[in-house]
C-alpha positions as a LaTeX table, in Angstrom:
\begin{tabular}{lrrr}
\hline
Residue & $x$ (\AA) & $y$ (\AA) & $z$ (\AA) \\
\hline
Met1 & 18.61 & 171.22 & $-53.13$ \\
Ala2 & 18.29 & 167.56 & $-53.90$ \\
Arg3 & 15.13 & 165.49 & $-55.41$ \\
Lys4 & 12.32 & 165.57 & $-53.27$ \\
Thr5 & 11.48 & 162.33 & $-52.28$ \\
Gly6 & 8.56 & 160.50 & $-54.16$ \\
Ser7 & 9.03 & 163.05 & $-56.82$ \\
His8 & 7.52 & 161.54 & $-60.02$ \\
Ser9 & 5.92 & 163.14 & $-62.98$ \\
Glu10 & 2.33 & 162.80 & $-62.33$ \\
Ile11 & 2.95 & 164.35 & $-58.88$ \\
Thr12 & 5.28 & 166.92 & $-59.02$ \\
Gly13 & 3.93 & 168.18 & $-62.57$ \\
Pro14 & 0.73 & 169.01 & $-60.90$ \\
Ala15 & 2.63 & 170.50 & $-57.94$ \\
Val16 & 4.84 & 172.95 & $-60.52$ \\
Gln17 & 1.58 & 174.16 & $-61.92$ \\
Arg18 & $-0.12$ & 174.68 & $-58.21$ \\
Ala19 & 2.69 & 176.55 & $-57.02$ \\
Ala20 & 2.87 & 178.66 & $-60.23$ \\
Glu21 & $-0.94$ & 179.46 & $-59.74$ \\
Lys22 & $-0.05$ & 180.49 & $-56.02$ \\
Leu23 & 2.90 & 182.66 & $-56.60$ \\
Phe24 & 1.72 & 184.27 & $-59.76$ \\
Ala25 & $-1.53$ & 185.45 & $-58.17$ \\
Arg26 & 0.18 & 186.47 & $-55.03$ \\
His27 & 3.17 & 188.40 & $-56.36$ \\
Gly28 & 2.23 & 188.89 & $-60.28$ \\
Phe29 & 4.04 & 186.80 & $-62.91$ \\
Ala30 & 6.74 & 189.24 & $-63.51$ \\
Ala31 & 7.78 & 188.94 & $-60.03$ \\
Val32 & 8.09 & 185.51 & $-59.57$ \\
Ser33 & 11.15 & 183.54 & $-60.91$ \\
Met34 & 11.35 & 179.93 & $-61.44$ \\
Arg35 & 13.65 & 179.42 & $-58.60$ \\
Gln36 & 10.61 & 180.66 & $-56.57$ \\
Ile37 & 8.55 & 178.08 & $-58.24$ \\
Ala38 & 11.04 & 175.55 & $-57.64$ \\
Ala39 & 11.74 & 176.27 & $-53.90$ \\
Glu40 & 7.69 & 176.21 & $-53.57$ \\
Val41 & 7.60 & 172.66 & $-55.10$ \\
Gly42 & 10.93 & 171.59 & $-53.36$ \\
Val43 & 12.93 & 170.80 & $-56.53$ \\
Gln44 & 16.19 & 172.10 & $-58.13$ \\
Ala45 & 15.09 & 175.06 & $-60.45$ \\
Gly46 & 16.45 & 173.11 & $-63.43$ \\
Ala47 & 13.99 & 170.26 & $-62.53$ \\
Leu48 & 11.16 & 172.41 & $-63.54$ \\
Tyr49 & 12.31 & 172.31 & $-67.08$ \\
Asn50 & 11.35 & 168.66 & $-66.87$ \\
Tyr51 & 7.79 & 170.00 & $-66.65$ \\
Thr52 & 7.69 & 173.08 & $-68.58$ \\
Ala53 & 9.60 & 174.69 & $-71.39$ \\
Asp54 & 9.73 & 178.09 & $-69.55$ \\
Lys55 & 7.63 & 180.61 & $-67.24$ \\
Gln56 & 5.94 & 181.95 & $-70.33$ \\
Ser57 & 4.59 & 178.36 & $-71.38$ \\
Leu58 & 3.74 & 178.03 & $-67.71$ \\
Leu59 & 1.68 & 180.71 & $-67.37$ \\
Phe60 & $-0.01$ & 179.93 & $-71.01$ \\
Asp61 & $-0.91$ & 176.23 & $-69.63$ \\
Leu62 & $-2.38$ & 177.60 & $-66.37$ \\
Met63 & $-4.67$ & 179.96 & $-68.36$ \\
Lys64 & $-5.51$ & 177.65 & $-71.26$ \\
Thr65 & $-6.07$ & 174.91 & $-68.88$ \\
His66 & $-8.87$ & 177.07 & $-66.59$ \\
Leu67 & $-10.47$ & 178.25 & $-69.71$ \\
Asp68 & $-10.71$ & 174.74 & $-71.32$ \\
Glu69 & $-11.90$ & 173.48 & $-67.87$ \\
Leu70 & $-14.69$ & 176.24 & $-67.67$ \\
Leu71 & $-16.02$ & 175.72 & $-70.90$ \\
Ala72 & $-16.29$ & 172.20 & $-70.31$ \\
Ala73 & $-17.83$ & 172.34 & $-67.08$ \\
Trp74 & $-20.37$ & 175.07 & $-68.75$ \\
Glu75 & $-21.46$ & 172.19 & $-71.16$ \\
Glu76 & $-21.83$ & 169.95 & $-68.71$ \\
Thr77 & $-24.63$ & 172.45 & $-67.00$ \\
Pro78 & $-28.23$ & 171.87 & $-67.16$ \\
Lys79 & $-29.58$ & 174.86 & $-68.53$ \\
Gly80 & $-33.42$ & 175.06 & $-68.99$ \\
Asp81 & $-35.70$ & 176.04 & $-72.05$ \\
Thr82 & $-35.84$ & 179.68 & $-72.11$ \\
Ala83 & $-33.34$ & 182.36 & $-72.42$ \\
Thr84 & $-34.10$ & 183.72 & $-69.07$ \\
Asp85 & $-33.51$ & 179.92 & $-67.47$ \\
Arg86 & $-30.38$ & 180.08 & $-69.34$ \\
Leu87 & $-29.23$ & 183.19 & $-68.00$ \\
Glu88 & $-29.72$ & 182.28 & $-64.66$ \\
Ala89 & $-27.64$ & 179.14 & $-65.07$ \\
Phe90 & $-25.10$ & 181.01 & $-66.22$ \\
Cys91 & $-25.29$ & 183.54 & $-63.64$ \\
Arg92 & $-25.12$ & 180.66 & $-61.02$ \\
Phe93 & $-22.65$ & 178.79 & $-62.91$ \\
His94 & $-20.39$ & 181.37 & $-63.17$ \\
Ile95 & $-20.50$ & 182.77 & $-59.56$ \\
Ser96 & $-20.16$ & 178.88 & $-58.23$ \\
Tyr97 & $-17.44$ & 177.76 & $-60.46$ \\
His98 & $-15.15$ & 180.83 & $-59.82$ \\
Leu99 & $-15.75$ & 181.30 & $-56.11$ \\
Asp100 & $-13.68$ & 178.01 & $-55.90$ \\
Arg101 & $-10.89$ & 179.18 & $-58.06$ \\
Pro102 & $-10.29$ & 182.93 & $-57.17$ \\
Asp103 & $-6.09$ & 182.17 & $-58.13$ \\
Ala104 & $-6.98$ & 180.88 & $-61.50$ \\
Val105 & $-9.70$ & 183.75 & $-62.60$ \\
Phe106 & $-6.89$ & 186.43 & $-61.23$ \\
Ile107 & $-4.34$ & 185.03 & $-63.45$ \\
Ala108 & $-7.00$ & 184.81 & $-66.38$ \\
Tyr109 & $-7.79$ & 188.48 & $-65.92$ \\
Met110 & $-4.70$ & 190.44 & $-64.22$ \\
Glu111 & $-1.61$ & 188.42 & $-66.38$ \\
Leu112 & $-3.27$ & 188.41 & $-69.99$ \\
Arg113 & $-0.54$ & 191.62 & $-70.67$ \\
Asn114 & 2.26 & 189.31 & $-69.90$ \\
Leu115 & 1.29 & 186.59 & $-72.69$ \\
Glu116 & 3.37 & 186.29 & $-75.58$ \\
Pro117 & 1.28 & 187.39 & $-78.89$ \\
Asp118 & 0.50 & 183.92 & $-80.04$ \\
Asn119 & $-0.25$ & 182.65 & $-76.43$ \\
Phe120 & $-2.56$ & 185.61 & $-76.18$ \\
Ala121 & $-4.22$ & 185.12 & $-79.24$ \\
Val122 & $-5.13$ & 181.58 & $-77.87$ \\
Ile123 & $-6.19$ & 182.57 & $-74.63$ \\
Glu124 & $-8.32$ & 185.67 & $-76.24$ \\
Gly125 & $-10.27$ & 183.16 & $-78.22$ \\
Leu126 & $-10.90$ & 180.83 & $-75.41$ \\
Arg127 & $-12.25$ & 184.21 & $-73.51$ \\
Lys128 & $-14.32$ & 185.50 & $-76.56$ \\
Thr129 & $-16.04$ & 181.67 & $-76.99$ \\
Tyr130 & $-17.15$ & 181.83 & $-73.24$ \\
Glu131 & $-18.31$ & 185.39 & $-73.72$ \\
Thr132 & $-20.11$ & 184.40 & $-76.70$ \\
Thr133 & $-22.12$ & 181.69 & $-74.90$ \\
Leu134 & $-23.45$ & 184.79 & $-72.91$ \\
Glu135 & $-24.06$ & 186.87 & $-75.49$ \\
Asp136 & $-25.94$ & 184.17 & $-77.31$ \\
Ile137 & $-28.27$ & 183.62 & $-74.60$ \\
Leu138 & $-29.06$ & 187.77 & $-74.30$ \\
Arg139 & $-29.26$ & 188.03 & $-78.25$ \\
Ala140 & $-31.98$ & 184.86 & $-78.08$ \\
Gly141 & $-33.91$ & 186.75 & $-74.78$ \\
Lys142 & $-34.15$ & 189.78 & $-76.90$ \\
Glu143 & $-35.33$ & 188.20 & $-80.04$ \\
Ala144 & $-38.09$ & 186.29 & $-77.85$ \\
Gly145 & $-38.93$ & 189.55 & $-75.99$ \\
Glu146 & $-37.70$ & 187.85 & $-72.72$ \\
Phe147 & $-35.04$ & 190.87 & $-72.37$ \\
Thr148 & $-34.72$ & 194.20 & $-72.99$ \\
Leu149 & $-31.18$ & 195.12 & $-74.06$ \\
Pro150 & $-29.82$ & 198.36 & $-76.04$ \\
Asp151 & $-26.53$ & 196.41 & $-76.66$ \\
Thr152 & $-26.16$ & 192.76 & $-75.92$ \\
Lys153 & $-22.40$ & 192.70 & $-76.47$ \\
Leu154 & $-21.99$ & 195.64 & $-73.71$ \\
Ala155 & $-24.59$ & 193.96 & $-71.61$ \\
Thr156 & $-22.35$ & 190.32 & $-71.93$ \\
Leu157 & $-19.25$ & 192.38 & $-70.63$ \\
Ala158 & $-20.96$ & 194.28 & $-67.85$ \\
Val159 & $-22.63$ & 191.13 & $-66.66$ \\
Ile160 & $-19.49$ & 189.01 & $-66.76$ \\
Ala161 & $-17.54$ & 191.73 & $-65.12$ \\
Met162 & $-20.30$ & 192.31 & $-62.27$ \\
Leu163 & $-20.25$ & 188.28 & $-61.69$ \\
Thr164 & $-16.65$ & 187.66 & $-61.68$ \\
Gly165 & $-15.94$ & 190.89 & $-58.91$ \\
Val166 & $-17.59$ & 188.25 & $-56.45$ \\
Thr167 & $-14.10$ & 186.51 & $-56.46$ \\
Thr168 & $-12.56$ & 189.52 & $-55.16$ \\
Trp169 & $-14.84$ & 189.84 & $-51.87$ \\
Tyr170 & $-16.45$ & 186.70 & $-51.17$ \\
Arg171 & $-15.35$ & 184.71 & $-48.06$ \\
Asp172 & $-17.27$ & 181.52 & $-47.43$ \\
Asp173 & $-17.11$ & 182.31 & $-43.51$ \\
Gly174 & $-18.64$ & 185.90 & $-44.20$ \\
Arg175 & $-22.15$ & 186.76 & $-43.77$ \\
Leu176 & $-23.68$ & 185.45 & $-46.80$ \\
Ser177 & $-24.04$ & 181.72 & $-48.17$ \\
Arg178 & $-22.91$ & 180.83 & $-51.51$ \\
Asp179 & $-26.49$ & 180.28 & $-52.69$ \\
Arg180 & $-27.53$ & 183.63 & $-51.12$ \\
Val181 & $-24.88$ & 185.57 & $-53.34$ \\
Glu182 & $-26.06$ & 183.73 & $-56.63$ \\
Arg183 & $-29.75$ & 184.87 & $-55.50$ \\
Ile184 & $-28.83$ & 188.23 & $-55.15$ \\
Tyr185 & $-26.54$ & 188.31 & $-58.21$ \\
Trp186 & $-29.58$ & 186.56 & $-60.45$ \\
Asn187 & $-31.98$ & 189.10 & $-59.25$ \\
Met188 & $-29.60$ & 192.08 & $-59.87$ \\
Val189 & $-28.86$ & 190.58 & $-63.60$ \\
Arg190 & $-32.61$ & 189.86 & $-64.22$ \\
Lys191 & $-33.36$ & 193.25 & $-63.31$ \\
Ala192 & $-30.48$ & 194.41 & $-65.59$ \\
Val193 & $-31.98$ & 193.08 & $-68.41$ \\
Ala194 & $-35.50$ & 193.74 & $-67.82$ \\
Ala195 & $-36.34$ & 189.92 & $-67.42$ \\
\hline
\end{tabular}
């Protein structure tokens, strides 16, 4: 296969990432070959190694980029003054951010098992940073008397699992708007923490 016309690092590099994300989400990391990724991009398989060391590095880069961007976007999100305000901001942010990235979310949760130990440690650290953000909100709300929780860590994991689940069923052309889904989920979370 000849080099694709107009193939440059600033074009092909991101195309490799998009193709890998799409294929990993659709077929699973283990089932996808570098040849398939190259075919999706329209380059020779050997050309991929100009953009990534190997398939493992590609998976790690996808996950790390997703989590780095998630954490940066949360930092930029207005949060309000009270723990209840911050919890609502977190719920709405999590749903909105993840609905725009279903493939990245799927990979971030389902392909952890395919990371080599050093890569897993980095990704797990970033995930814990995000989880701690929510746990800190819940802990502050409990201490302020805004929330009633027997275990903030368990509540953290339950809320994140519930919010993330939206990406598996939500469709923009479905019967509920994104805003309506955010409001319904916020009300469920609010009641779950007795806010």
